[in-house]
C-alpha positions in Angstrom: 0.0 0.0 0.0 1.5 3.4 -1.0 1.7 6.4 1.3 -1.5 8.0 -0.1 -3.4 4.7 0.5 -2.2 4.5 4.0 -3.3 8.0 4.8 -6.8 7.2 3.3 -7.1 4.1 5.4 -6.1 6.1 8.5 -8.7 8.7 7.6 -11.5 6.2 7.3 -10.4 4.3 10.4 -10.4 7.6 12.3 -13.9 8.3 11.0 -15.2 4.9 12.2 -13.5 5.4 15.6 -15.1 8.8 16.0 -18.5 7.6 15.1 -18.2 4.7 17.5 -17.4 7.2 20.3 -20.3 9.4 19.3 -22.7 6.6 19.7 -21.3 4.9 22.9 -24.4 6.2 24.7 -26.4 3.8 22.5 -24.7 0.8 24.3 -25.8 2.2 27.7 -29.3 2.8 26.4 -29.6 -0.7 25.0 -28.3 -2.1 28.3 -31.1 -0.2 30.1 -33.6 -1.5 27.5 -32.6 -5.1 28.0 -32.8 -4.6 31.8 -36.3 -2.9 31.5 -37.5 -5.8 29.3 -36.0 -8.3 31.8 -34.3 -10.1 28.9 -31.7 -11.8 31.2 -34.5 -13.1 33.4 -36.3 -14.5 30.3 -33.2 -16.3 29.2 -32.5 -17.6 32.7 -36.1 -18.9 33.0 -35.8 -20.6 29.5 -32.8 -22.6 30.9 -30.9 -22.7 27.6 -30.1 -20.4 24.6 -33.4 -18.9 23.5 -34.1 -18.5 19.8 -35.0 -15.1 18.5 -38.6 -16.0 17.7 -39.2 -17.4 21.2 -37.5 -14.3 22.8 -39.8 -11.9 20.8 -42.8 -14.0 21.9 -41.7 -14.1 25.5 -41.1 -10.4 25.6 -44.7 -9.8 24.3 -43.5 -7.3 21.7 -45.1 -6.9 18.3 -43.6 -9.2 15.6 -42.7 -6.0 13.7 -40.1 -5.3 16.4 -38.2 -8.6 15.9 -35.6 -6.9 13.7 -34.9 -4.4 16.5 -34.7 -7.1 19.1 -32.2 -9.0 16.9 -30.1 -5.8 16.5 -30.3 -5.1 20.2 -29.0 -8.6 21.1 -26.3 -8.4 18.5 -25.0 -5.1 19.8 -25.1 -6.3 23.4 -23.5 -9.6 22.5 -20.7 -7.7 20.8 -20.2 -5.9 24.1 -20.1 -9.1 26.0 -23.5 -9.0 27.7 -25.0 -12.0 25.8 -23.6 -14.9 23.7 -25.0 -15.9 20.3 -25.3 -19.4 18.9 -27.5 -21.1 16.3 -30.7 -22.9 17.1 -32.1 -25.5 14.7 -35.8 -24.5 14.5 -36.6 -26.8 11.6 -34.6 -29.2 9.5 -34.2 -26.6 6.8 -33.3 -23.5 8.7 -31.8 -22.2 11.9 -32.0 -18.8 13.7 -29.9 -17.0 16.2 -30.2 -18.0 19.9 -29.0 -16.0 22.9 -27.5 -17.1 26.1 -26.3 -15.4 29.3 -22.7 -14.4 30.0 -21.1 -13.7 33.4 -22.2 -10.0 32.9 -25.9 -10.6 32.1 -26.2 -13.2 34.9 -25.8 -10.2 37.2 -29.0 -8.7 35.7 -31.4 -11.6 36.6 -33.9 -10.2 39.1 -34.3 -12.0 42.3 -30.7 -13.4 42.4 -28.3 -12.5 45.3 -25.9 -10.5 43.1 -28.4 -8.7 40.9 -27.1 -5.3 39.7 -30.2 -3.9 38.0 -30.5 -1.1 40.6 -27.0 0.0 39.6 -28.0 0.1 36.0 -31.1 2.1 36.7 -29.0 4.6 38.7 -26.2 5.0 36.1 -28.3 4.9 33.0 -31.1 7.3 33.9 -32.3 10.2 31.7 -31.6 12.6 34.5 -27.9 11.5 34.6 -27.6 11.7 30.8 -28.9 15.2 30.9 -26.6 16.1 33.7 -23.5 15.0 31.7 -24.5 17.1 28.7 -23.2 20.0 30.8 -19.6 18.7 31.1 -18.3 21.3 28.7 -20.1 24.1 30.5 -18.9 22.8 33.9 -15.3 22.4 33.0 -15.1 26.1 31.8 -17.1 27.4 34.8 -16.4 28.2 38.4 -18.7 25.6 40.0 -17.0 22.8 41.9 -19.2 20.0 40.7 -21.2 19.2 37.6 -24.4 19.0 39.6 -23.6 22.4 41.0 -23.6 23.8 37.4 -27.1 22.4 36.7 -28.8 22.7 40.1 -26.5 24.8 42.4 -26.2 21.8 44.8 -23.3 19.4 45.5 -24.1 15.7 44.9 -24.6 14.8 48.6 -26.7 17.9 49.2 -28.8 17.0 46.2 -29.4 13.5 47.5 -30.2 14.7 51.0 -32.9 17.0 49.5 -34.3 14.4 47.2 -35.4 11.3 49.2 -36.3 9.3 46.1 -32.9 9.8 44.5 -31.2 9.0 47.9 -33.2 5.8 48.1 -32.2 4.8 44.5 -28.5 5.6 45.3 -28.6 3.6 48.5 -30.2 0.6 46.8 -27.5 0.7 44.1 -24.7 0.8 46.6 -26.4 -2.0 48.5 -26.5 -4.2 45.4 -22.7 -3.6 45.0 -22.2 -4.4 48.6 -23.8 -7.9 48.2 -20.6 -8.8 46.3 -19.0 -9.0 49.8 -20.5 -12.5 50.0 -18.1 -13.5 47.2 -15.3 -11.3 48.5 -15.3 -12.9 52.0 -14.0 -16.1 50.6 -10.7 -14.3 50.3 -11.0 -12.2 53.5 -11.2 -14.7 56.3 -7.7 -13.9 57.5 -8.4 -10.2 57.4 -11.5 -10.4 59.7 -10.3 -13.4 61.8 -9.7 -12.5 65.5 -11.6 -9.2 65.4 -14.4 -8.5 67.9 -15.7 -5.2 66.9 -15.6 -3.3 63.5 -17.0 0.0 62.3 -18.2 0.2 58.7 -17.7 3.8 57.7 -20.2 5.1 55.2 -21.9 1.7 55.3 -25.3 2.9 54.1 -28.2 0.6 54.9 -25.9 -2.0 56.5 -25.8 -4.5 53.7 -22.0 -5.1 54.0 -22.1 -5.2 57.8 -24.9 -7.8 57.8 -23.0 -10.0 55.4 -19.9 -9.7 57.5 -21.8 -10.5 60.7 -23.4 -13.6 59.1 -20.0 -14.8 58.0 -18.4 -14.1 61.4 -21.2 -14.4 64.0 -18.9 -13.4 66.9 -18.0 -10.1 65.2 -20.0 -7.0 66.3 -20.5 -4.4 63.5 -21.5 -0.7 63.8 -22.5 1.2 60.7 -21.5 4.8 60.7 -23.3 7.1 58.2 -25.2 10.3 58.1 -28.3 10.5 60.4 -30.7 10.8 57.6 -29.3 7.6 56.0 -29.4 5.4 59.1 -32.6 6.7 60.6 -35.2 4.0 61.2 -33.0 1.1 60.0 -33.6 -2.2 61.8 -30.8 -3.4 64.0 -30.0 -6.9 65.3 -27.7 -8.4 67.9 -24.6 -8.0 65.8 -25.3 -4.9 63.7 -26.1 -1.5 65.0 -26.3 2.0 63.4 -24.8 5.3 64.5 -25.6 8.6 62.8 -22.5 10.8 62.6 -19.9 12.4 60.4 -16.8 10.5 59.5 -15.0 13.8 58.8 -15.3 14.6 62.5 -15.0 11.2 64.4 -15.3 7.5 64.1 -16.2 5.2 67.0 -13.5 3.1 68.5 -13.1 -0.4 67.1 -10.7 -3.3 66.4 -10.9 -2.5 62.8 -12.4 0.2 60.5 -13.9 -0.8 57.2 -14.0 1.9 54.4 -15.6 0.3 51.3 -15.8 2.4 48.1 -15.9 5.7 50.0 -12.6 7.4 49.9 -12.6 7.8 46.1 -15.5 10.1 46.5 -13.5 12.6 48.5 -10.6 15.0 47.8 -7.2 14.5 49.4 -7.7 16.8 52.4 -10.9 15.1 53.4 -9.5 11.6 52.8 -6.7 12.5 55.2 -9.2 13.6 57.8 -11.1 10.4 57.5 -8.0 8.3 57.7 -6.7 10.2 60.7 -10.1 9.6 62.4 -9.9 5.9 61.5 -6.3 5.7 62.9 -7.5 7.2 66.2 -10.5 4.8 66.3 -8.2 1.7 66.1 -5.6 3.1 68.4 -7.8 4.1 71.4 -7.5 2.4 74.8 -4.2 0.7 73.8 -5.7 -0.9 70.7 -3.5 -1.7 67.7 -6.1 -2.5 65.1 -6.3 -2.0 61.4 -8.0 -0.1 58.7 -9.5 -2.2 55.8 -10.1 -0.3 52.6 -11.8 -1.6 49.5 -11.3 0.9 46.7 -9.8 1.4 43.2 -6.0 1.5 42.6 -5.3 2.9 39.1 -2.4 1.3 37.3 -2.4 2.3 33.6 0.7 0.3 32.7 -0.5 -3.0 34.1 -4.3 -3.0 34.2 -6.1 -5.1 31.6 -7.8 -2.9 29.0 -11.4 -3.5 30.2 -10.6 -3.0 33.9 -8.6 0.2 33.0 -11.5 1.6 31.0 -13.9 1.0 33.9 -11.6 2.8 36.2 -11.1 5.7 33.8 -14.9 6.0 33.4 -15.3 6.2 37.1 -12.5 8.7 37.2 -14.6 11.1 35.1 -17.6 10.6 37.4 -15.5 11.3 40.5 -14.0 14.5 39.0 -17.3 15.9 37.8 -19.5 15.0 40.7 -17.3 14.8 43.8 -14.1 16.8 43.0 -12.2 13.6 43.5 -10.4 11.0 41.4 -9.3 7.4 41.2 -5.8 7.1 42.7 -2.6 5.4 41.8 -0.7 3.4 44.4 1.7 6.4 44.8 -1.2 8.7 45.4 -2.7 6.4 48.0 0.6 6.0 49.7 1.0 9.8 50.0 -2.4 9.9 51.7 -1.6 7.1 54.1 1.7 8.7 55.1 0.1 12.1 55.7 -2.6 10.4 57.9 0.1 8.8 60.0 0.2 5.3 58.6 3.5 3.7 57.6 2.5 0.1 56.8 0.1 -0.8 54.1 -0.6 -3.7 51.8 -2.5 -3.8 48.5 -4.2 -6.9 47.2 -5.9 -6.6 43.7 -8.5 -9.3 44.3 -11.9 -7.5 43.6 -11.9 -7.0 39.9 -11.5 -3.2 39.3 -11.1 -2.6 43.0 -8.4 -3.7 45.5 -8.2 -4.6 49.2 -5.9 -2.3 51.1 -4.9 -3.1 54.7 -3.4 -0.3 56.9 -1.6 -0.8 60.2 -0.7 2.1 62.4 
């Protein structure tokens, strides 16, 4: 291929790449559509790959929409949400059939690890409209993207809008249910502890899972008073309304799951100092257990890295924060008075970090 031909190929490749980026929002919309139609549940109930004609019938959509359903499944299969095979419907012909993948198995309603509420939170019209203001926000003086559109910070907005707060809490709870899987690798971390505080623990999903796995371990959930008000307690799980930026109750260990990445460096240092004080009171020498993202652009697999970079945009725009590299985490730990830390990349795009004073 001559030089002119190479430039032409590059030009058309660039055009295709640009158009793909322009329409990435379509993948999210189709994900929401599949979730709204409960397609993963239909396939799960079918018990084997479901042919297109049977899927259209099960969805109770007009036959004229079969072409769209086929296109929807092809796009989502290309993105790894479904798998495509051939189903012999008659001796003469076959049609596409669709099966679940590890990703779509997480969208089957009624299962322990269902993430539908996370999809509904992330792929909502309100959020799409919010992110249309990115250019305006980045050129303006407001600290957060939501401040540009409503004049409120994210947490202030949630506090003033109970329905949005409830949707946010349910999405976070669905993510926390993955602790059931994570605890298989965390037995040594929680072994020997008597009392733990779950900082920013929301409705207590994580604390309840931990207490079920370790019945002798007492858990206190610390979160804002409006979050923990009227939540039911049990023998092992209690709730305390408070502010982690001011103080954290004394404990053998402090758990901070997917919280610190929402906060800027100065606030993170405050939280970590409070955690250090909580595990050091009355002669204690406990530990801080962090579950959060560690950014490693040189070694992260492409898909994991893209997930982290997408969250990095969300954090910058909505929380004035960021995903951090190991060096950035280390700097926070040292400034908070910790000298000993270990990082274990065992939670997909997040890691386990253990701090000792």
